N, C-alpha and C positions, 0 to 999 in steps of 0.2 A: 855214446849217454840213452840210457836206455828211455824208449818212449813210456810214458802213465799212459796205466790199461784201468781205467776205471775200475773192469771186477775182472778177476781170474775164473776164468769160466771151470777152470779143474777144481780148484779152493773154497769157490762160494759156496757159501751152504745154502742152495738154495729151497733144499726142507724147510730149514728153519726161519728165512721170508716168507717159507710161502704158509704157516706154522699163522706164523703173527697176523698177516693180511688175514685169518681165519677169524682169526678170537676178534681181529680191529669188527671185520663186517658182519660180528656177532656181537659183536656187541652197540652197533649203529640198530638191529633189530630191537634190542635187550630197552635203547633207551627209548626207541621208539615204541613200544608199547608202554613204556612204563613210563613216558610224557602222555599217553595215550586214555582220558576221560568218557567212558564210555559207559550210561545212562539211559536209557529206552533209546530214541532215536537222535540225545544228542551226544554228538561226539566233539573231544575239543580237544587238540593237540599241540603241544607245547612246544616252543623253537631248540630245546634242548640236540635230538637228532640232527635238523645237521649245523649245530654248532660245533653240535661233534665232529662232524661228517669233513669242515672246514679245518678244522684242527687237527683230522685227522691227515686232511694233506698239507699241512705245512711239516708233519711229523715223517708223511714220506720224503717230504723234499731235500729234510733234513739228513734223510741216507740218505741222500745221493749227494746234496754236499758235502755230504761223512764220508762217503767212499771217495770220494775225488781229492782229498785234502793228503797232504804228503804227511807218512807219520814223521817225520822233525818235528813240522807245524802240529801235527797233535796233541805231538807231547809238551813241545814249550806253552801251548796254552794255557794244561789244563793247571798249573800253578797260578800264572794269575786271574783264573776262574773261577781256582776253589776261594780266594782271599777276597775276590767282589763279592760271592756267593756267602760269604761271612759279613761283609759291607750290607749286603742285603737283608741276613738273619738278623742285625742290632740293627737299621729302620725298620724295617716291616714290624717291632715291639712299638713305636712311635705312629703308626696310623692306628685310622680311630679302627674301633672293635667288633668286628663280625659275631656273630654269637659268643661272646664275652671273651675271642680270642682274641691273638693280634697275629696273625697271618697272612691274609692278602694285601697285596696292592692290584685296586684299582685306578687301571687306567682305560675310559671311553668305552664302558665299562663291562672291558675284557681282567679278569681277575688273574695274576701271579701266584703264587706259592710256592718263597726260598727252596721254604723245606726239603720241597720236592726235587728241586736241582742239587739242593746237599746231599743230599743221599748217593748219588752216582760219581759228582765228584768229589764228596770223601774217600772214595770208596775207590777209586782211581789215585784218590795222594796218594793211602793209606797202603794198597798195592803197591806205589812206588817206593817207597820208601821201606819194609818190611820186607824187600826181598834184595836192600843192596848187599851183593856177594860179602862175603866173612861176615858179619852181621851172628853174635852169640842170638839165642832165644829170650838173653833177657833183655835184647835193644829192641828185637824184633816184636817182642809184647809191649817196651816202655814209650818205641816210638806209634805204634798201630793205636794206644789205649790215650794216646798225646795226642797223638790227630784227632779221631774220633769224640773224646771226652768236649774239645772249644767247638761246635756245631750242636753237639748232644744237650749242651747248657741254655746257648741258645734259646735253643726249640723248645724244652721244658718250660722254659719264661714262656713263650707266649700264650697260654701253656700248650705240650701240646705231645703227651704219656705215650699214644700209640704208635706214633713216628718213631721216637726215642728206641724203643724193639725194635725197629725195622734195623735200627743202626746195628745193636749188639749182634743177631743173628747177622746179621753179615759180617761184622769181623770178626765173632767163631768159623764161618763159613772159613774166612783169609786163612783165620791161624791155621785150621788145619790144611789147603794147599801148597803154604808156605809151609810148612811142616816142622811144625810146631807142634815137639813133643806131646804128645793126647794128657800129660797128667798136668803141664800146665793149664791144660785150659779146664782141664777137671777145680784147681785148686781155684780157677778163676769163677765157675757156677756157681763152686760146691757154697759161698754162702747166703746164695738163695733158697738151696736146697738144704740148707740145714732151719730158715726161718720156714716153711713150710713142712719141716718134721718137726718145729717145735710143740705143732698142736694137741700132741701129745707124747708123752715121756719118752714111751717104749719104740715111739716112733727118734725119737733124738739117738735113744742107743742103738735102733739099729741100723743108724745112716750113719753113723759114725764108725761103729762096726765091718762098715761096708766102704764108708772111704779107708782107715786103714787099710783095707786089705787093697783096693785100689793103688794105692801109693806103693804100700807091698810090692805088687806084685811089676809096677811101677821103676823099682830098685834105686827108689829114693834113702839115702840116711834114714837112720833111725830117729836124729836131732830134725828132723824135716819133716818127718810125718807126725813126730810129737806136738808141734809146732801147729801145724797146720788143723792137727786135731781139737788145741786147745782153744785156737780162732773160732772153731765153727761149733765149739759143743758152747761158748762163750753165748755164738750167736744167738745160738738153738737156746740158749738160756734166758738170756735178759729180751728176746722175746715181747716174753707174755709180759714184761715187764711194763715194755715201751707202752704194748699198748690195755697195760691197765693206766697208763699213766694218759689216756688219749682224753679226750672229750665224747660226751659220748652222740655229738653229733658227727664229731669228727670220723669212733665208733664205726655209725652207722651207714658215714658215707661210703666207707672202705667196702662194710658188708651190703651193699646194693650196689656196688659196684661187683663184689664177685660173684651177686644172690641178688639178678633185678624181680625178682618174685618178691623182694621183700618193701620193693615203691611200686606194685602195679602197673599207675599213675602218675608218676614221675622218671624215675632215670631207667625203672626199667619197662616203660611203656615199649617200647619200638622194638624191643629183644623178643616181647608175649605177642606184639603184633605180627613178628616179623615168622615166629613158631605158627601164629595161626596159617597164615597165608600161604605156610610150604605145606602143612598140616591137610589144608581142606582140596590142598593143589591134587591129593592123592595120586594113583597110578599116572597119569596119562593127561592130567593137570585141566582147569574150565574150557582152555581154549582163546585162543588168537585176542587181545583185546581186553576178556571176561572177569578179568583180576575182581573181583569186590572188594579186597583190602584195599588197593587201590584204586578202583574207579570210588569205593567208600571217604578215600584218603582217609585211611586208619591208620594206615604203613607209615610214615615219616622216609623220609627221603627216597621214596623207594624207587627215581634215578639212582642217586649214589651211592652211599655203602652201602641199600640193602635192596640192591637190584636181584640179588642173587635170588631174595625170595618170591620179585616178581615171576621171574622165570620160575620156579618153586610151582608156584599158585594156576600158573597160565599150561603152562608143559609140563606140571607135574614132575611124576619122582626119572622119569624115561627122561625129560630133557633136564632135567640138574644133574645127572651119571651122565650125556653126553657134556654138558657146558665142564665140572670132572675129568672123562677124561681127557679129554680136547687139555687140559691141562696138565695132565698127567702125561700125556704124549708130547707137551711145547717140556715140560721141563728134563724130560726122557731125555730128550733132543738135547734140550744144554748143555746135564751131564756130559756128554758124549764132548762136545763140546769142549769141556775143561779138559779132557782127555787127549783132545785133537792139539791142544798150545803146547809149544815146545820153550816158548821167550815165558821163563817162570816169573815174571810181572803181569805178562796177561792170562797166563794159566792164573793167579790170581786175584783177580782182577774179573774175572768172569762165573770165578766159584764168588767172592763177594755182590755182583748182580744176581749172579742165578737164586742166593741164595735172600736177597731184600724181594724180590718177587714171589718167589716157591713162599716165602714167611706171609707178604702180605695172603696169597692168594688164600695160605692158608689159616690166617685169622680172620676176614672177611666172612669165607663159607661158616667159620664154624662160630663164629660173632651171628652169624641170620638158623642158625640151628640148634642154637640157644650152650651151644657147648663153651666157650669163653669171652668176655664180657665185652659191652660193647666200647669197640677204642676209636672210633672214626677212620677207621682204617680204607680204604675205599678195593673191587675187586680189579685188581688189572685188566686195560684191554674192552672193559667190558662196562665199569662205573661210568658216570660221565664227569667228565672235569680236562679241562684241557689241559695245566700243567700237569698233572698228575698221566694223563695218553702219550704226551708230549713228551717228557721225562722217560716215560717206562719203556717206547717207542726208539729211542736215542738208546737209551741201554743195550737193545737188544741190536742198534745199529752197532755199538761199538765193537760188541762182540762177531759179531759178520767183519766191522773192517778185520778186526784179531782176524778171525782169517783168513779171508782175503790176499792179507798181509804176508800171509805163511811162503808163498810164492814169489815174493821180492826178495823177506828176510830171511836168513840162516836158521 
């Protein structure tokens, strides 16, 4: 019987671990400055930064424990953990609201958000079931959608629409890694494109023509192509009718979500202030602790969802680009990890984890610079938040464990 080794030095990805440590360290700096209010000679720092350090310590302890846990035990624990998480998503609906949503459990001033752990556990469950041997493409899609839909519905009830988008991004990445034919994925996302194309009749015509061309290239029968085209054309044509059926206040909510400038003092306030903060930072920024949008409290949630705006204001274009390049290198390393793994389930799970971290990063930076609507998605490893940091770090730890086990499992 082989003696268990915590780290297989030939297989363990020290580069990925090093990048993770750097990202979390940058997060400490960003949270400290975002939590500090400096007006004249008065400097007040909230306690968010040292709380984040405590959660980081817990997260790295979790990495060590996860690496030491035998893989068979890890595999056994995934299903009960997923079930318990679903129960937590149900129970959280009965706790008092925070900011109008049922998202957090609070114990001794420590908040936990079960939707965060649901991301990782759902990815692991989907990867397990869609990679079973001798499974048809239809069953892969059915299993993936069937497992994913349960936590998605519960999270939408909270409500937390932004988080549900992360689930779908992960699912698409896992289908691709599981080698589900691309035309199936095209068919799944085509209704979304049809809704967007409905803005103009010419857009509908062009989209349906493109869809028919792509499905023909995929080798589908004319019956399947015709059915798919009719369904998407119907969705595109019925969308304006559905839109006109909405009441004025419902239309205004959607329009403000898409264009925050329609309500600059209400729903659009955060994004507008974030863009002002980043723009005022210019090339090199206003300097450490000197961000006026943050210090004057014009920028809400500046230590969580809009921390990238604080970085842009105080460190300018240079600081912002360094953060983006750091994330680019981190995700490039994760892509490398996907191709290094040979066990199909682990490869698919790694693709899902990479997709969810990448999607969150894109959405958060996008909403800070005004490219996408505000959705309440934090910047991974940088934004303040114990649940988010803990689960994101454990997600990377799962990938490190998969890589580390390559030397023990053929």
